[in-house]
TORKOL-4160 file (C-alpha; in steps of 0.2 Angstrom, whole numbers, padded with zeros to 4 digits, m for minus):
217
<pt num="1" X="m0269" Y="0258" Z="0701"/>
<pt num="2" X="m0252" Y="0252" Z="0712"/>
<pt num="3" X="m0257" Y="0243" Z="0727"/>
<pt num="4" X="m0252" Y="0250" Z="0744"/>
<pt num="5" X="m0234" Y="0246" Z="0748"/>
<pt num="6" X="m0224" Y="0248" Z="0764"/>
<pt num="7" X="m0218" Y="0266" Z="0769"/>
<pt num="8" X="m0199" Y="0257" Z="0770"/>
<pt num="9" X="m0203" Y="0251" Z="0754"/>
<pt num="10" X="m0208" Y="0267" Z="0745"/>
<pt num="11" X="m0193" Y="0276" Z="0754"/>
<pt num="12" X="m0181" Y="0264" Z="0745"/>
<pt num="13" X="m0188" Y="0267" Z="0726"/>
<pt num="14" X="m0179" Y="0285" Z="0722"/>
<pt num="15" X="m0165" Y="0276" Z="0729"/>
<pt num="16" X="m0167" Y="0262" Z="0715"/>
<pt num="17" X="m0174" Y="0274" Z="0702"/>
<pt num="18" X="m0157" Y="0284" Z="0704"/>
<pt num="19" X="m0144" Y="0271" Z="0703"/>
<pt num="20" X="m0153" Y="0262" Z="0689"/>
<pt num="21" X="m0151" Y="0280" Z="0679"/>
<pt num="22" X="m0132" Y="0278" Z="0684"/>
<pt num="23" X="m0132" Y="0260" Z="0676"/>
<pt num="24" X="m0141" Y="0267" Z="0659"/>
<pt num="25" X="m0129" Y="0280" Z="0657"/>
<pt num="26" X="m0116" Y="0268" Z="0658"/>
<pt num="27" X="m0121" Y="0258" Z="0644"/>
<pt num="28" X="m0127" Y="0244" Z="0656"/>
<pt num="29" X="m0142" Y="0234" Z="0650"/>
<pt num="30" X="m0147" Y="0222" Z="0663"/>
<pt num="31" X="m0145" Y="0220" Z="0682"/>
<pt num="32" X="m0146" Y="0207" Z="0694"/>
<pt num="33" X="m0154" Y="0209" Z="0710"/>
<pt num="34" X="m0136" Y="0205" Z="0721"/>
<pt num="35" X="m0128" Y="0217" Z="0709"/>
<pt num="36" X="m0142" Y="0231" Z="0715"/>
<pt num="37" X="m0140" Y="0226" Z="0732"/>
<pt num="38" X="m0120" Y="0228" Z="0732"/>
<pt num="39" X="m0124" Y="0245" Z="0724"/>
<pt num="40" X="m0136" Y="0252" Z="0736"/>
<pt num="41" X="m0131" Y="0244" Z="0750"/>
<pt num="42" X="m0150" Y="0235" Z="0752"/>
<pt num="43" X="m0150" Y="0216" Z="0754"/>
<pt num="44" X="m0155" Y="0207" Z="0738"/>
<pt num="45" X="m0169" Y="0198" Z="0747"/>
<pt num="46" X="m0177" Y="0215" Z="0753"/>
<pt num="47" X="m0175" Y="0220" Z="0733"/>
<pt num="48" X="m0183" Y="0206" Z="0728"/>
<pt num="49" X="m0198" Y="0208" Z="0739"/>
<pt num="50" X="m0198" Y="0229" Z="0736"/>
<pt num="51" X="m0201" Y="0224" Z="0717"/>
<pt num="52" X="m0214" Y="0209" Z="0719"/>
<pt num="53" X="m0227" Y="0223" Z="0726"/>
<pt num="54" X="m0226" Y="0228" Z="0708"/>
<pt num="55" X="m0228" Y="0212" Z="0699"/>
<pt num="56" X="m0215" Y="0203" Z="0687"/>
<pt num="57" X="m0202" Y="0214" Z="0686"/>
<pt num="58" X="m0187" Y="0202" Z="0680"/>
<pt num="59" X="m0184" Y="0184" Z="0674"/>
<pt num="60" X="m0175" Y="0171" Z="0683"/>
<pt num="61" X="m0159" Y="0169" Z="0678"/>
<pt num="62" X="m0159" Y="0183" Z="0669"/>
<pt num="63" X="m0163" Y="0197" Z="0682"/>
<pt num="64" X="m0170" Y="0215" Z="0678"/>
<pt num="65" X="m0170" Y="0225" Z="0662"/>
<pt num="66" X="m0162" Y="0242" Z="0667"/>
<pt num="67" X="m0172" Y="0251" Z="0653"/>
<pt num="68" X="m0189" Y="0242" Z="0658"/>
<pt num="69" X="m0185" Y="0247" Z="0676"/>
<pt num="70" X="m0181" Y="0265" Z="0672"/>
<pt num="71" X="m0198" Y="0266" Z="0663"/>
<pt num="72" X="m0208" Y="0258" Z="0676"/>
<pt num="73" X="m0202" Y="0266" Z="0691"/>
<pt num="74" X="m0202" Y="0284" Z="0683"/>
<pt num="75" X="m0220" Y="0281" Z="0679"/>
<pt num="76" X="m0221" Y="0276" Z="0699"/>
<pt num="77" X="m0212" Y="0289" Z="0704"/>
<pt num="78" X="m0221" Y="0303" Z="0693"/>
<pt num="79" X="m0203" Y="0307" Z="0687"/>
<pt num="80" X="m0212" Y="0307" Z="0667"/>
<pt num="81" X="m0220" Y="0324" Z="0672"/>
<pt num="82" X="m0213" Y="0341" Z="0679"/>
<pt num="83" X="m0219" Y="0343" Z="0698"/>
<pt num="84" X="m0220" Y="0361" Z="0703"/>
<pt num="85" X="m0214" Y="0365" Z="0722"/>
<pt num="86" X="m0217" Y="0379" Z="0732"/>
<pt num="87" X="m0204" Y="0384" Z="0747"/>
<pt num="88" X="m0211" Y="0396" Z="0761"/>
<pt num="89" X="m0194" Y="0404" Z="0770"/>
<pt num="90" X="m0180" Y="0409" Z="0762"/>
<pt num="91" X="m0168" Y="0411" Z="0773"/>
<pt num="92" X="m0152" Y="0402" Z="0775"/>
<pt num="93" X="m0158" Y="0384" Z="0772"/>
<pt num="94" X="m0172" Y="0391" Z="0759"/>
<pt num="95" X="m0159" Y="0400" Z="0748"/>
<pt num="96" X="m0148" Y="0383" Z="0748"/>
<pt num="97" X="m0164" Y="0373" Z="0741"/>
<pt num="98" X="m0167" Y="0388" Z="0729"/>
<pt num="99" X="m0149" Y="0386" Z="0724"/>
<pt num="100" X="m0151" Y="0365" Z="0723"/>
<pt num="101" X="m0152" Y="0358" Z="0704"/>
<pt num="102" X="m0168" Y="0347" Z="0708"/>
<pt num="103" X="m0169" Y="0345" Z="0689"/>
<pt num="104" X="m0153" Y="0337" Z="0688"/>
<pt num="105" X="m0160" Y="0317" Z="0690"/>
<pt num="106" X="m0178" Y="0323" Z="0694"/>
<pt num="107" X="m0193" Y="0330" Z="0687"/>
<pt num="108" X="m0194" Y="0344" Z="0700"/>
<pt num="109" X="m0193" Y="0361" Z="0700"/>
<pt num="110" X="m0196" Y="0376" Z="0714"/>
<pt num="111" X="m0207" Y="0389" Z="0704"/>
<pt num="112" X="m0211" Y="0401" Z="0719"/>
<pt num="113" X="m0203" Y="0406" Z="0735"/>
<pt num="114" X="m0213" Y="0415" Z="0750"/>
<pt num="115" X="m0205" Y="0425" Z="0763"/>
<pt num="116" X="m0212" Y="0441" Z="0773"/>
<pt num="117" X="m0194" Y="0451" Z="0771"/>
<pt num="118" X="m0199" Y="0465" Z="0758"/>
<pt num="119" X="m0180" Y="0465" Z="0755"/>
<pt num="120" X="m0182" Y="0450" Z="0744"/>
<pt num="121" X="m0200" Y="0450" Z="0740"/>
<pt num="122" X="m0202" Y="0454" Z="0721"/>
<pt num="123" X="m0184" Y="0448" Z="0717"/>
<pt num="124" X="m0179" Y="0433" Z="0709"/>
<pt num="125" X="m0167" Y="0419" Z="0718"/>
<pt num="126" X="m0159" Y="0408" Z="0707"/>
<pt num="127" X="m0170" Y="0408" Z="0694"/>
<pt num="128" X="m0187" Y="0406" Z="0708"/>
<pt num="129" X="m0197" Y="0423" Z="0709"/>
<pt num="130" X="m0200" Y="0429" Z="0728"/>
<pt num="131" X="m0220" Y="0432" Z="0731"/>
<pt num="132" X="m0227" Y="0440" Z="0748"/>
<pt num="133" X="m0234" Y="0430" Z="0760"/>
<pt num="134" X="m0250" Y="0439" Z="0755"/>
<pt num="135" X="m0250" Y="0430" Z="0738"/>
<pt num="136" X="m0246" Y="0413" Z="0746"/>
<pt num="137" X="m0264" Y="0406" Z="0743"/>
<pt num="138" X="m0266" Y="0413" Z="0725"/>
<pt num="139" X="m0250" Y="0408" Z="0719"/>
<pt num="140" X="m0254" Y="0390" Z="0726"/>
<pt num="141" X="m0271" Y="0391" Z="0714"/>
<pt num="142" X="m0262" Y="0401" Z="0700"/>
<pt num="143" X="m0246" Y="0389" Z="0699"/>
<pt num="144" X="m0255" Y="0373" Z="0703"/>
<pt num="145" X="m0245" Y="0369" Z="0717"/>
<pt num="146" X="m0247" Y="0352" Z="0727"/>
<pt num="147" X="m0232" Y="0352" Z="0737"/>
<pt num="148" X="m0223" Y="0365" Z="0748"/>
<pt num="149" X="m0205" Y="0366" Z="0756"/>
<pt num="150" X="m0206" Y="0374" Z="0774"/>
<pt num="151" X="m0191" Y="0382" Z="0781"/>
<pt num="152" X="m0199" Y="0395" Z="0793"/>
<pt num="153" X="m0194" Y="0399" Z="0811"/>
<pt num="154" X="m0204" Y="0387" Z="0821"/>
<pt num="155" X="m0215" Y="0401" Z="0829"/>
<pt num="156" X="m0223" Y="0405" Z="0812"/>
<pt num="157" X="m0223" Y="0387" Z="0807"/>
<pt num="158" X="m0240" Y="0381" Z="0814"/>
<pt num="159" X="m0250" Y="0396" Z="0806"/>
<pt num="160" X="m0239" Y="0393" Z="0788"/>
<pt num="161" X="m0245" Y="0373" Z="0788"/>
<pt num="162" X="m0263" Y="0378" Z="0792"/>
<pt num="163" X="m0263" Y="0389" Z="0777"/>
<pt num="164" X="m0256" Y="0376" Z="0767"/>
<pt num="165" X="m0267" Y="0364" Z="0771"/>
<pt num="166" X="m0282" Y="0376" Z="0768"/>
<pt num="167" X="m0274" Y="0381" Z="0752"/>
<pt num="168" X="m0277" Y="0362" Z="0745"/>
<pt num="169" X="m0259" Y="0358" Z="0748"/>
<pt num="170" X="m0257" Y="0338" Z="0747"/>
<pt num="171" X="m0239" Y="0336" Z="0753"/>
<pt num="172" X="m0226" Y="0346" Z="0765"/>
<pt num="173" X="m0207" Y="0343" Z="0766"/>
<pt num="174" X="m0205" Y="0351" Z="0785"/>
<pt num="175" X="m0188" Y="0357" Z="0790"/>
<pt num="176" X="m0194" Y="0363" Z="0805"/>
<pt num="177" X="m0194" Y="0355" Z="0823"/>
<pt num="178" X="m0213" Y="0355" Z="0828"/>
<pt num="179" X="m0222" Y="0341" Z="0820"/>
<pt num="180" X="m0242" Y="0342" Z="0816"/>
<pt num="181" X="m0258" Y="0336" Z="0813"/>
<pt num="182" X="m0265" Y="0336" Z="0796"/>
<pt num="183" X="m0280" Y="0330" Z="0787"/>
<pt num="184" X="m0277" Y="0312" Z="0781"/>
<pt num="185" X="m0277" Y="0317" Z="0764"/>
<pt num="186" X="m0260" Y="0328" Z="0767"/>
<pt num="187" X="m0243" Y="0320" Z="0768"/>
<pt num="188" X="m0230" Y="0327" Z="0779"/>
<pt num="189" X="m0212" Y="0322" Z="0778"/>
<pt num="190" X="m0201" Y="0328" Z="0793"/>
<pt num="191" X="m0183" Y="0332" Z="0790"/>
<pt num="192" X="m0172" Y="0335" Z="0806"/>
<pt num="193" X="m0155" Y="0338" Z="0803"/>
<pt num="194" X="m0150" Y="0342" Z="0819"/>
<pt num="195" X="m0160" Y="0325" Z="0824"/>
<pt num="196" X="m0149" Y="0315" Z="0810"/>
<pt num="197" X="m0133" Y="0321" Z="0817"/>
<pt num="198" X="m0137" Y="0318" Z="0833"/>
<pt num="199" X="m0142" Y="0301" Z="0830"/>
<pt num="200" X="m0126" Y="0299" Z="0819"/>
<pt num="201" X="m0115" Y="0305" Z="0833"/>
<pt num="202" X="m0123" Y="0292" Z="0844"/>
<pt num="203" X="m0119" Y="0277" Z="0831"/>
<pt num="204" X="m0099" Y="0284" Z="0832"/>
<pt num="205" X="m0098" Y="0285" Z="0850"/>
<pt num="206" X="m0108" Y="0268" Z="0855"/>
<pt num="207" X="m0098" Y="0259" Z="0840"/>
<pt num="208" X="m0114" Y="0255" Z="0829"/>
<pt num="209" X="m0109" Y="0251" Z="0811"/>
<pt num="210" X="m0121" Y="0251" Z="0797"/>
<pt num="211" X="m0129" Y="0260" Z="0782"/>
<pt num="212" X="m0142" Y="0267" Z="0789"/>
<pt num="213" X="m0155" Y="0257" Z="0782"/>
<pt num="214" X="m0173" Y="0260" Z="0787"/>
<pt num="215" X="m0182" Y="0247" Z="0796"/>
<pt num="216" X="m0198" Y="0240" Z="0790"/>
<pt num="217" X="m0214" Y="0250" Z="0796"/>
């Protein structure tokens, strides 16, 4: 089992993994931290520190073996197995997420959608069956879903999250503006598109430049 790592490091791992896939597809066999730094816009010292949490992944004077790093981070990120994800709220944003091809670069699939709209319940959107909300708990159990995306209107969000927690969901990707208190064994990742745009506008208006790198936590 990998020892705990800083949250900022964990957030960068998928970025490394994605670029390493690009290198592998282009036939590159090894890469230095400096080359990675130039590509992903993370300074090389931070990359070396991130990698050091997992032991000796590279060799001085040689760099990092691309195939080995991909195999390693694939296991760390559980990309060597298919992860089924559910989605609650098949509105405009929910539909956009259903149309997104998660499996193009990741072993992730949305296997079930849930909504209260009787016009779409029982239909299939982008290959994903849409179930009624009263089937939520049973489908989570039957399909062994551990992660759920929540895109419902905020007035329904608290109730939905409560049901997800009770049903044993371990991770929630929350697209609502609300923030939830959940048990320690549940992870909530908040995605606020309005907040991100407002932050971007602030940076532009105040002439603040950078690559959006997250601070160490």
